C-alpha positions as CSV (number, residue, x, y, z in Angstrom):
1,M,82.9,31.1,-95.9
2,I,83.4,27.6,-94.6
3,L,85.7,26.8,-97.5
4,V,87.9,29.8,-96.7
5,L,88.2,28.8,-93.1
6,G,88.8,25.2,-94.1
7,L,91.6,26.2,-96.5
8,I,93.3,28.3,-93.7
9,L,93.0,25.4,-91.3
10,F,94.4,23.0,-94.0
11,V,97.6,25.1,-94.2
12,Y,97.8,25.2,-90.4
13,V,97.5,21.4,-90.1
14,I,100.1,20.8,-92.8
15,T,102.5,23.1,-90.9
16,I,101.9,21.4,-87.6
17,S,102.3,18.0,-89.2
18,H,105.8,19.1,-90.5
19,L,106.7,20.2,-86.9
20,I,105.6,16.8,-85.6
21,Y,107.7,15.1,-88.2
22,G,110.7,17.4,-87.3
23,F,110.3,16.7,-83.6
24,D,110.9,13.0,-84.2
25,Q,114.0,13.8,-86.3
26,I,115.9,15.0,-83.2
27,P,117.0,12.0,-81.2
28,T,116.9,12.1,-77.4
29,Y,120.5,12.5,-76.2
30,T,121.6,10.4,-73.3
31,K,124.5,11.6,-71.2
32,S,127.7,9.7,-71.8
33,D,130.6,9.2,-69.4
34,D,133.1,11.6,-70.9
35,K,135.5,13.3,-68.6
36,P,134.7,16.9,-67.7
37,E,137.1,19.1,-69.6
38,T,135.0,22.0,-71.1
39,Y,135.3,25.3,-69.2
40,F,132.0,27.2,-69.0
41,A,131.3,30.8,-68.2
42,I,127.7,31.0,-66.8
43,V,126.2,34.5,-67.4
44,V,123.2,35.5,-65.4
45,P,121.6,38.9,-66.0
46,F,119.2,40.0,-63.3
47,R,117.0,42.8,-62.0
48,N,114.9,42.7,-58.8
49,E,115.1,38.9,-58.4
50,S,115.6,38.6,-54.6
51,A,112.6,36.3,-54.4
52,N,114.1,33.8,-56.9
53,L,117.9,34.0,-56.6
54,H,118.1,31.6,-53.6
55,S,116.8,28.7,-55.7
56,L,119.1,29.4,-58.6
57,L,122.2,29.8,-56.3
58,E,121.3,26.5,-54.6
59,S,121.1,24.7,-57.9
60,F,124.5,26.1,-58.8
61,K,125.9,24.6,-55.6
62,N,124.5,21.2,-56.5
63,L,126.0,21.1,-60.0
64,N,127.7,17.8,-60.7
65,Y,130.7,19.5,-62.4
66,P,134.2,20.4,-61.1
67,K,134.2,23.9,-59.7
68,T,137.5,24.6,-61.4
69,L,135.8,24.2,-64.8
70,F,133.2,26.9,-64.5
71,E,132.7,30.5,-63.4
72,I,129.5,32.4,-62.7
73,I,129.1,36.0,-63.9
74,F,126.2,37.9,-62.5
75,V,125.2,41.2,-64.2
76,D,123.0,43.5,-62.1
77,D,120.6,45.6,-64.2
78,F,120.2,48.3,-61.5
79,S,118.1,46.2,-59.0
80,E,116.1,48.1,-56.5
81,D,115.8,45.2,-54.0
82,D,118.4,43.2,-52.1
83,S,119.4,40.9,-55.0
84,V,123.0,42.2,-54.9
85,K,123.3,41.6,-51.2
86,Q,122.1,38.0,-51.7
87,I,124.8,37.4,-54.2
88,F,127.5,39.0,-52.1
89,K,126.4,36.9,-49.1
90,W,126.4,33.7,-51.2
91,R,129.8,34.5,-52.6
92,M,131.3,34.9,-49.1
93,E,129.7,31.6,-48.0
94,N,130.8,29.7,-51.1
95,G,134.3,31.0,-51.7
96,S,135.3,28.0,-53.7
97,F,133.1,29.1,-56.6
98,H,134.6,31.5,-59.1
99,T,132.0,34.2,-59.0
100,T,132.0,37.7,-60.5
101,L,129.4,40.5,-60.0
102,L,129.1,43.3,-62.5
103,E,126.9,46.3,-62.9
104,N,125.2,46.6,-66.2
105,L,126.2,49.3,-68.7
106,R,123.2,50.5,-70.7
107,M,124.2,51.0,-74.3
108,S,120.9,50.2,-76.1
109,N,117.2,49.7,-75.7
110,S,117.7,46.2,-74.5
111,P,118.9,45.8,-70.9
112,K,119.4,42.1,-71.2
113,K,121.5,42.3,-74.4
114,D,123.6,45.0,-72.7
115,A,124.1,42.8,-69.6
116,I,125.4,39.8,-71.7
117,S,127.6,42.1,-73.8
118,R,128.9,43.5,-70.5
119,A,130.0,40.1,-69.3
120,I,131.5,38.7,-72.5
121,P,134.7,40.8,-72.7
122,I,136.0,39.5,-69.3
123,I,135.4,35.9,-70.3
124,T,138.8,34.3,-71.1
125,H,137.5,30.8,-72.1
126,E,135.5,29.7,-75.1
127,W,132.1,28.4,-73.9
128,I,129.3,30.7,-72.6
129,V,126.1,29.5,-71.0
130,T,123.2,31.9,-70.2
131,T,120.4,31.4,-67.8
132,D,117.9,33.6,-65.9
133,A,117.8,34.5,-62.3
134,D,114.3,32.9,-61.8
135,C,115.5,29.5,-63.0
136,I,116.7,26.2,-61.4
137,V,119.4,24.3,-63.4
138,P,119.6,20.5,-63.2
139,E,122.6,18.9,-61.5
140,N,124.0,17.5,-64.7
141,W,123.4,20.6,-66.7
142,L,127.0,21.4,-67.5
143,L,128.1,17.8,-67.6
144,T,125.6,17.0,-70.3
145,L,126.7,20.1,-72.3
146,N,130.3,19.0,-71.8
147,N,129.6,15.5,-73.1
148,Y,127.6,16.8,-76.1
149,I,130.4,19.2,-77.0
150,Q,133.0,16.5,-76.9
151,N,131.0,14.3,-79.2
152,H,129.7,16.8,-81.8
153,D,131.1,19.5,-84.0
154,V,129.0,22.4,-82.6
155,S,129.4,26.1,-81.8
156,M,125.9,26.8,-80.4
157,I,123.5,24.6,-78.4
158,V,119.9,25.3,-77.7
159,G,118.5,23.7,-74.5
160,S,115.1,22.9,-73.1
161,V,113.1,24.9,-70.6
162,S,110.0,24.0,-68.6
163,Y,107.9,25.5,-65.9
164,D,107.6,24.7,-62.2
165,C,103.8,24.7,-62.1
166,K,101.3,24.8,-59.2
167,K,97.8,23.5,-59.5
168,S,96.2,26.7,-60.8
169,F,94.6,26.9,-64.3
170,L,96.8,30.0,-65.0
171,H,100.0,28.0,-64.4
172,H,98.9,25.0,-66.5
173,F,97.7,27.3,-69.3
174,Q,101.2,28.7,-69.4
175,Q,102.8,25.2,-69.3
176,L,100.7,24.2,-72.3
177,D,101.7,27.4,-74.1
178,L,105.4,26.8,-73.3
179,M,105.1,23.2,-74.4
180,S,103.8,24.4,-77.8
181,L,106.8,26.7,-78.1
182,Q,109.2,24.0,-77.1
183,G,107.6,21.6,-79.5
184,T,107.9,24.2,-82.2
185,T,111.5,24.8,-81.3
186,I,112.4,21.1,-81.5
187,G,110.4,20.5,-84.6
188,S,111.9,23.4,-86.5
189,F,115.5,22.2,-85.7
190,G,114.5,18.7,-86.8
191,L,113.5,20.3,-90.1
192,G,116.8,22.1,-90.3
193,L,115.0,25.4,-89.9
194,G,115.6,26.3,-86.3
195,F,114.8,29.9,-85.5
196,I,113.8,30.1,-81.9
197,C,115.3,29.3,-78.5
198,N,115.2,30.4,-74.9
199,G,118.0,32.4,-73.2
200,A,117.3,30.5,-69.9
201,N,119.2,27.5,-71.4
202,F,121.5,28.7,-74.2
203,C,125.1,27.9,-74.9
204,Y,127.5,29.2,-77.5
205,T,131.2,29.9,-78.1
206,K,132.7,33.4,-77.5
207,S,134.3,33.2,-80.9
208,L,130.9,32.6,-82.6
209,F,129.4,35.6,-80.7
210,T,132.3,37.7,-81.9
211,E,132.0,36.5,-85.5
212,L,128.3,37.3,-85.5
213,N,129.0,40.8,-84.1
214,G,127.0,40.0,-81.0
215,F,123.6,41.7,-80.9
216,T,124.5,44.4,-83.5
217,G,121.5,45.0,-85.8
218,N,118.8,44.2,-83.3
219,N,119.8,46.0,-80.1
220,T,117.0,48.6,-80.6
221,L,114.5,45.8,-79.6
222,A,114.1,45.2,-75.9
223,S,113.8,41.5,-76.3
224,G,115.5,38.8,-78.4
225,D,118.9,38.3,-76.9
226,D,118.5,34.6,-77.7
227,V,116.3,34.4,-80.8
228,F,118.2,36.9,-83.0
229,L,121.5,35.4,-82.1
230,V,120.4,31.9,-83.0
231,Q,119.0,33.2,-86.3
232,K,122.2,34.9,-87.1
233,A,124.1,31.6,-86.3
234,M,121.7,29.6,-88.5
235,V,122.4,31.9,-91.5
236,K,126.2,31.6,-90.9
237,D,126.4,27.9,-90.5
238,S,123.3,25.9,-89.5
239,K,125.2,22.6,-89.2
240,N,127.0,23.9,-86.1
241,V,123.8,25.0,-84.3
242,H,122.1,22.0,-82.5
243,Y,119.1,21.5,-80.3
244,L,120.1,19.4,-77.3
245,K,117.1,17.1,-76.6
246,S,118.2,15.7,-73.2
247,K,116.2,15.1,-70.1
248,S,119.3,15.8,-68.0
249,N,119.5,19.3,-69.5
250,I,116.1,20.8,-68.8
251,V,116.2,24.1,-67.0
252,R,113.1,24.9,-64.9
253,T,111.7,28.4,-64.6
254,L,108.7,30.1,-63.0
255,P,105.4,30.9,-64.7
256,M,103.7,34.3,-64.2
257,N,101.3,34.6,-61.3
258,D,98.7,36.9,-62.9
259,W,97.2,37.3,-66.3
260,K,98.5,40.9,-66.7
261,S,102.1,39.8,-66.2
262,L,101.6,36.8,-68.6
263,L,100.2,39.1,-71.2
264,Y,103.1,41.5,-71.0
265,Q,105.6,38.6,-71.1
266,R,104.0,37.1,-74.2
267,V,103.7,40.6,-75.9
268,R,107.4,41.0,-75.2
269,W,108.1,37.7,-76.9
270,A,105.8,38.4,-79.8
271,S,107.0,42.0,-80.4
272,K,110.2,40.8,-82.1
273,T,108.5,38.5,-84.7
274,S,108.4,41.1,-87.4
275,S,112.2,41.6,-87.1
276,Y,113.0,37.9,-87.5
277,Q,115.7,37.1,-90.0
278,S,114.2,33.7,-90.5
279,I,111.6,33.5,-93.3
280,F,110.4,30.2,-91.9
281,G,109.9,31.9,-88.5
282,K,107.9,34.7,-89.9
283,D,105.8,32.4,-92.0
284,L,105.1,30.1,-89.1
285,A,104.0,33.0,-86.9
286,V,101.6,34.1,-89.6
287,I,100.2,30.6,-90.1
288,I,99.7,30.0,-86.3
289,L,98.0,33.4,-86.0
290,A,95.8,32.6,-89.0
291,G,94.9,29.2,-87.6
292,N,93.8,30.8,-84.3
293,L,92.0,33.6,-86.1
294,C,90.2,31.0,-88.1
295,L,88.7,29.5,-85.0
296,L,87.9,32.9,-83.5
297,F,86.2,34.1,-86.6
298,G,84.3,30.9,-86.9
299,F,83.1,31.3,-83.4
300,L,81.8,34.8,-84.1
301,L,80.1,33.5,-87.2
302,C,78.3,30.9,-85.1
303,V,77.3,33.5,-82.5
304,F,75.7,35.6,-85.3
305,R,74.2,32.5,-86.9
306,K,76.2,32.8,-90.1
307,L,77.8,29.4,-89.6
308,P,76.3,26.2,-88.1
309,W,77.8,25.1,-84.8
310,H,78.5,21.6,-86.1
311,N,80.8,23.1,-88.8
312,F,82.7,25.1,-86.2
313,A,83.0,22.0,-84.0
314,V,84.6,20.1,-87.0
315,L,87.1,23.0,-87.4
316,F,87.9,23.0,-83.7
317,L,88.3,19.2,-83.5
318,I,90.7,19.1,-86.5
319,K,93.0,21.8,-85.0
320,F,92.7,20.3,-81.6
321,V,93.9,16.8,-82.8
322,F,97.0,18.1,-84.5
323,D,97.9,20.5,-81.7
324,Y,97.4,17.6,-79.2
325,I,99.8,15.3,-81.1
326,L,102.6,17.9,-80.9
327,L,101.8,18.8,-77.3
328,K,101.7,15.1,-76.3
329,K,105.1,14.4,-77.8
330,T,106.6,17.4,-76.2
331,N,105.0,16.8,-72.8
332,S,106.2,13.2,-72.9
333,F,109.7,14.3,-73.4
334,F,109.7,16.9,-70.6
335,T,107.7,15.2,-67.9
336,K,105.8,12.1,-66.9
337,K,102.9,14.2,-65.6
338,R,99.8,14.4,-67.7
339,M,98.6,17.6,-69.3
340,H,95.9,19.5,-67.3
341,Y,93.1,21.8,-68.6
342,L,93.8,20.8,-72.2
343,I,90.3,21.3,-73.6
344,L,89.6,24.5,-71.7
345,S,93.0,26.0,-72.7
346,S,92.4,25.0,-76.3
347,V,89.1,26.9,-76.2
348,L,90.6,30.0,-74.7
349,Y,93.9,30.0,-76.5
350,P,92.7,31.5,-79.8
351,F,91.4,34.6,-77.9
352,F,94.7,34.9,-76.0
353,C,96.9,34.4,-79.1
354,V,95.0,37.0,-81.2
355,G,95.0,39.4,-78.2
356,V,98.8,39.1,-77.8
357,A,99.3,39.6,-81.5
358,L,97.2,42.8,-81.6
359,F,98.7,44.2,-78.4
360,S,102.2,43.6,-79.7
361,L,101.4,45.7,-82.8
362,F,99.7,48.6,-81.1
363,G,100.4,48.5,-77.5
364,R,103.2,49.1,-74.9
365,Y,104.2,46.7,-72.2
366,E,105.9,46.8,-68.8
367,W,108.7,44.5,-67.8
368,K,110.8,44.6,-64.6
369,G,109.3,48.0,-63.7
370,R,110.1,49.6,-67.1
371,K,107.9,50.5,-70.0
372,F,108.8,49.5,-73.6
373,N,107.3,50.1,-77.0
């Protein structure tokens, strides 16, 4: 049995090693001094975000970019709080910003895809940037995108996302999980096999969106406005899809404040894996699940005295070391702060990972007051 577990872990380690190698193949981009000339349409779908909109709106006010070169399009997905009132008030107080507020038109099983599709027809310029209502964008967000666009032949740009964490274990557990996802994202693009991104910091041309037929083909799934689009783009022309590894382009968002919400969020993310167009993405998901199942199964064998504890300790240590290298590289790029609760999170993560995978196959989840399969 130990040989089987060891073989599974060997495949896992080789895979993580490739991601570590890929991570280093993406150079860190430093903002140049190019003149702002790219016009951006910022699209923000939202639903019941009154508690978070103020921070996003303030970050828009602080953008280091000419107001004449960007517009903000908010799409309300039938909010039941005062989110719309907040945007109306902000628009009245900041009339120099070109701001549009639309009501979502539900056409599919995916409210967010519908919201983005609602905004795109009224956009008259080429570059679209999406973010979420619970985010804070950095002041040089658009300026960095502008400079990158001017210096690269690109039609889609995947950006970085990090959490604003408090001191709780729950928040730091999520931060480590997000760092693993961001490390995987950067590593996969470094290997030329990018398949994942985050809609909180995502940029592409309107013409590319049109050529890809938007979200056609996956709008029956509630999630994936970002992932499926990037996978379509990679199939069409991977050379024009870049990851922007820049410290001045990191969008911050909020972690979940309870375990139930975290579970539903991760189930929502995991539920689309089986529909990936990327073979590498599917294989990677299976390998990561198998690696965590390996530890979980090894732990159960130890509990029932079918496997010596020192053998399990070796398996755990091997996985921990390679996970740590990828996490360390990713964390060093995103922040100067050290990682917290690393060992405890590593012990609990296999249970969490397997639970999310099982729930995504057999369970339903709630999001923004709605239930999805």
